[in-house]
C-alpha positions as CSV (number, residue, x, y, z in Angstrom):
1,M,-106.8,112.6,-50.3
2,K,-103.1,112.5,-51.1
3,E,-102.4,115.8,-49.5
4,E,-104.2,114.7,-46.3
5,R,-102.1,111.6,-46.2
6,A,-99.0,113.5,-46.8
7,S,-99.8,115.9,-44.1
8,S,-100.6,113.0,-41.6
9,L,-97.4,111.2,-42.5
10,E,-95.4,114.5,-42.0
11,K,-97.1,115.0,-38.5
12,L,-96.3,111.4,-37.6
13,S,-92.6,111.8,-38.7
14,K,-92.2,114.7,-36.3
15,I,-93.2,112.7,-33.2
16,P,-90.0,111.9,-31.4
17,E,-89.4,108.1,-31.2
18,T,-89.6,106.8,-27.6
19,K,-87.0,104.2,-26.7
20,L,-88.4,101.6,-24.4
21,S,-86.6,98.8,-22.7
22,E,-88.0,95.3,-23.3
23,V,-89.4,95.4,-19.8
24,E,-91.2,98.6,-20.6
25,K,-92.4,97.3,-23.9
26,K,-93.9,94.2,-22.2
27,A,-95.6,96.3,-19.6
28,H,-97.1,98.7,-22.3
29,N,-98.2,95.7,-24.4
30,A,-99.9,94.0,-21.4
31,K,-101.7,97.2,-20.5
32,F,-102.9,97.7,-24.2
33,E,-104.1,94.1,-24.5
34,S,-105.9,94.5,-21.2
35,L,-107.7,97.6,-22.4
36,I,-108.6,95.8,-25.7
37,D,-109.9,92.8,-23.9
38,K,-112.0,95.1,-21.7
39,M,-113.4,97.0,-24.7
40,T,-114.2,94.0,-26.8
41,G,-115.1,91.3,-24.2
42,T,-112.5,89.0,-25.7
43,K,-109.1,87.7,-24.4
44,A,-105.9,88.4,-26.4
45,H,-103.5,85.6,-27.0
46,G,-99.8,85.4,-28.1
47,S,-100.6,85.5,-31.9
48,N,-102.3,88.8,-31.9
49,D,-100.6,91.7,-33.9
50,V,-101.7,95.3,-34.3
51,K,-100.5,97.7,-36.9
52,L,-101.7,101.3,-37.2
53,M,-103.0,102.0,-40.7
54,I,-102.8,105.7,-41.7
55,D,-105.3,105.6,-44.6
56,G,-107.4,103.5,-47.0
57,P,-104.7,102.7,-49.6
58,E,-102.3,101.4,-46.9
59,A,-105.0,99.4,-45.2
60,Y,-106.3,98.0,-48.6
61,E,-102.9,96.7,-49.5
62,R,-102.5,95.1,-46.1
63,L,-106.0,93.5,-46.4
64,K,-105.3,92.2,-49.9
65,S,-102.1,90.6,-48.8
66,R,-103.9,89.0,-45.8
67,I,-106.7,87.6,-48.1
68,T,-104.2,86.3,-50.7
69,N,-102.0,84.6,-48.1
70,A,-104.9,83.1,-46.1
71,K,-104.7,79.2,-45.8
72,E,-107.8,78.2,-44.0
73,S,-110.4,81.0,-43.5
74,I,-111.3,84.5,-44.1
75,Y,-113.9,86.3,-41.9
76,M,-114.8,89.8,-43.0
77,E,-117.2,92.5,-41.6
78,A,-118.0,95.7,-43.4
79,F,-120.4,98.5,-42.6
80,I,-120.3,99.7,-46.3
81,Y,-119.3,97.6,-49.2
82,H,-119.0,99.7,-52.3
83,D,-119.8,98.6,-55.9
84,D,-116.6,100.2,-57.2
85,K,-113.1,99.1,-58.5
86,V,-111.9,98.3,-54.9
87,G,-115.1,96.6,-53.8
88,N,-115.0,94.4,-56.9
89,E,-111.3,93.6,-56.6
90,F,-111.9,92.3,-53.0
91,A,-115.0,90.4,-54.1
92,D,-113.0,88.7,-56.8
93,L,-110.2,87.9,-54.2
94,L,-112.8,86.5,-51.7
95,I,-114.6,84.4,-54.4
96,K,-111.2,83.0,-55.6
97,K,-110.3,81.9,-52.0
98,A,-113.7,80.4,-51.5
99,N,-113.4,78.5,-54.8
100,D,-109.9,77.3,-53.6
101,G,-111.7,75.7,-50.6
102,L,-111.3,78.2,-47.8
103,D,-114.1,79.0,-45.4
104,V,-114.9,82.6,-46.5
105,R,-117.6,84.5,-44.7
106,V,-118.7,88.2,-45.2
107,V,-121.1,90.1,-43.0
108,I,-122.4,93.5,-44.1
109,D,-125.0,96.0,-42.9
110,S,-128.0,95.6,-45.4
111,L,-129.4,99.1,-44.7
112,T,-126.4,101.0,-45.7
113,N,-125.6,98.9,-48.8
114,T,-128.9,99.0,-50.8
115,A,-127.3,100.7,-53.8
116,E,-124.4,98.2,-53.9
117,F,-126.5,95.3,-55.2
118,K,-124.3,94.3,-58.2
119,V,-121.2,93.5,-56.2
120,L,-123.1,92.1,-53.3
121,N,-125.0,89.8,-55.7
122,K,-121.6,88.6,-57.0
123,L,-120.6,87.6,-53.5
124,K,-124.2,86.1,-52.7
125,H,-124.1,83.9,-55.8
126,S,-120.6,82.5,-55.1
127,K,-119.2,80.0,-52.6
128,V,-118.6,82.9,-50.1
129,K,-120.9,82.6,-47.1
130,F,-122.7,86.0,-47.2
131,Y,-124.8,87.5,-44.6
132,E,-126.7,90.7,-44.6
133,H,-127.4,92.1,-41.1
134,K,-130.8,93.8,-41.2
135,G,-130.4,95.5,-37.8
136,A,-133.7,96.3,-36.1
137,L,-135.4,94.6,-39.0
138,D,-133.8,91.3,-38.0
139,N,-134.6,91.3,-34.3
140,I,-135.9,94.4,-32.6
141,I,-135.2,93.0,-29.0
142,E,-131.6,91.7,-29.6
143,S,-130.6,94.9,-31.6
144,R,-132.3,97.2,-29.1
145,G,-133.7,99.2,-31.9
146,M,-130.3,99.9,-33.5
147,S,-130.8,99.8,-37.3
148,A,-127.1,99.5,-38.4
149,Y,-124.5,96.9,-38.1
150,H,-121.5,99.1,-37.5
151,R,-118.9,96.6,-36.0
152,K,-115.3,96.7,-37.3
């Protein structure tokens, strides 16, 4: 994993930096936001921010920081939530924030998390609002027969 990350970072470092004027940056940002709006069926607004995460450790640190610094609410979706060191660390952070009075909600796919019951029970039996999406088992018409909740 470390070698793969190092290789990815090396490849990224060899990409020449493109210098854009402020006008070009605004045009690129508007095009990107329009594409995201179209793909997600939502509308971007001025407080949106996007940062490319290279791998899990980088993303985890960013996510931990966002959870730790949240002031009002935390809404999280996960396809797979592992009962491991990282999963429990996040569960503890989410529970702490819920105990501090924040609106904390977690949605997971129930069919892909059947072996992860210890950490999920920890979340279920806390102040975290926890929902297990059961896919086709929830509502066959709404889910169009799709069994997994694979949103990001």
